[in-house]
ChimeraX commands (.cxc) that place a marker at each C-alpha (Angstrom):
marker #1 position -4.69,7.36,-12.80 radius 0.5
marker #1 position -5.65,3.71,-12.29 radius 0.5
marker #1 position -3.91,3.79,-8.91 radius 0.5
marker #1 position -5.87,6.86,-7.83 radius 0.5
marker #1 position -9.14,5.23,-8.84 radius 0.5
marker #1 position -8.20,2.08,-6.93 radius 0.5
marker #1 position -7.32,4.11,-3.84 radius 0.5
marker #1 position -10.67,5.90,-4.00 radius 0.5
marker #1 position -12.51,2.58,-4.36 radius 0.5
marker #1 position -10.79,1.16,-1.27 radius 0.5
marker #1 position -11.78,4.23,0.74 radius 0.5
marker #1 position -15.35,4.18,-0.60 radius 0.5
marker #1 position -15.65,0.49,0.38 radius 0.5
marker #1 position -14.66,1.53,3.93 radius 0.5
marker #1 position -11.59,-0.71,3.86 radius 0.5
marker #1 position -9.48,2.30,4.89 radius 0.5
marker #1 position -10.51,5.53,6.59 radius 0.5
marker #1 position -8.82,7.79,4.03 radius 0.5
marker #1 position -6.44,7.91,1.07 radius 0.5
marker #1 position -3.43,8.66,3.26 radius 0.5
marker #1 position -3.93,5.42,5.16 radius 0.5
marker #1 position -4.10,3.43,1.92 radius 0.5
marker #1 position -0.81,4.95,0.81 radius 0.5
marker #1 position 0.86,4.36,4.19 radius 0.5
marker #1 position -0.16,0.70,4.21 radius 0.5
marker #1 position 0.93,0.22,0.60 radius 0.5
marker #1 position 4.35,1.73,1.28 radius 0.5
marker #1 position 4.74,-0.33,4.46 radius 0.5
marker #1 position 3.90,-3.55,2.63 radius 0.5
marker #1 position 6.22,-2.69,-0.26 radius 0.5
marker #1 position 9.10,-2.01,2.11 radius 0.5
marker #1 position 8.49,-5.27,3.98 radius 0.5
marker #1 position 8.70,-7.23,0.74 radius 0.5
marker #1 position 11.69,-5.34,-0.63 radius 0.5
marker #1 position 13.65,-5.50,2.61 radius 0.5
marker #1 position 12.97,-9.19,3.17 radius 0.5
marker #1 position 14.07,-9.92,-0.40 radius 0.5
marker #1 position 17.22,-7.90,0.12 radius 0.5
marker #1 position 18.04,-9.63,3.40 radius 0.5
marker #1 position 17.56,-13.10,1.85 radius 0.5
marker #1 position 20.16,-12.29,-0.81 radius 0.5
marker #1 position 22.82,-11.53,1.79 radius 0.5
marker link #1:1,2 radius 0.2
marker link #1:2,3 radius 0.2
marker link #1:3,4 radius 0.2
marker link #1:4,5 radius 0.2
marker link #1:5,6 radius 0.2
marker link #1:6,7 radius 0.2
marker link #1:7,8 radius 0.2
marker link #1:8,9 radius 0.2
marker link #1:9,10 radius 0.2
marker link #1:10,11 radius 0.2
marker link #1:11,12 radius 0.2
marker link #1:12,13 radius 0.2
marker link #1:13,14 radius 0.2
marker link #1:14,15 radius 0.2
marker link #1:15,16 radius 0.2
marker link #1:16,17 radius 0.2
marker link #1:17,18 radius 0.2
marker link #1:18,19 radius 0.2
marker link #1:19,20 radius 0.2
marker link #1:20,21 radius 0.2
marker link #1:21,22 radius 0.2
marker link #1:22,23 radius 0.2
marker link #1:23,24 radius 0.2
marker link #1:24,25 radius 0.2
marker link #1:25,26 radius 0.2
marker link #1:26,27 radius 0.2
marker link #1:27,28 radius 0.2
marker link #1:28,29 radius 0.2
marker link #1:29,30 radius 0.2
marker link #1:30,31 radius 0.2
marker link #1:31,32 radius 0.2
marker link #1:32,33 radius 0.2
marker link #1:33,34 radius 0.2
marker link #1:34,35 radius 0.2
marker link #1:35,36 radius 0.2
marker link #1:36,37 radius 0.2
marker link #1:37,38 radius 0.2
marker link #1:38,39 radius 0.2
marker link #1:39,40 radius 0.2
marker link #1:40,41 radius 0.2
marker link #1:41,42 radius 0.2
view
């Protein structure tokens, strides 16, 4: 529930146009971090 509230706050502050965009950006950033960490281990 804390995540949902945070997402709503970001949208209400006009940092993102909608909740879907917040989620897309969060997933993109997570994948960038995870993939770069994985590639550094190899």
